[in-house]
Residue, then its C-alpha position, 0 to 999 in steps of 0.5 A: m500500499k502507498i504512503n498516501e493510501t495508508r494515510e488516507k485509510a488511517i484518517k478514515m479509520k479515526q474518523e470511524g472512531k477507531s483508536y490510535g492504538k487499533i489503527s497502529k496495530e492494524l496498519n503497522i504504523s506508529k501511533n505518533t505518525i498516525k496522531s500527526w496524519v490525523r492532526r494535519a488533516n484537522i480531524s478531531s479525536y472527539n468526532g466533532n464535538k470539540p474544536k479541531s485546532k487551536k486557530l479554530k478555537k480562537e475563531i469560535s471564542a471570538r465569534r462567541g464574543y461577537e455574539k454577546g456584543i451583538k446581543k448587548l447592542e440589541m438590548e440597548l437598541e431596544l432600551l433607546r427606542d422605548f426611551i424615544y417612544e415614551t419621550e415623544r408620547r410625553n411631548v405629544r400630550s404636553 
């Protein structure tokens, strides 16, 4: 089997949930080599439940920060609209 085929097979096996040890024994390749291949392919050993890389973790964290900021701005906008509405309503009465 060629190295590219072996690498693809190892990555596929990891995606299917096999452990590094089982893949290592089956393909007769060191665990560290398989881990390296999987890491480079950006595949999580947690089957997508956790971020796959440090860069992705930072992007997710930044996005959450932006989302919190947007929610805060939306709340402030609603308060300002309510204030303007009440102010205009009082001015109409006067």
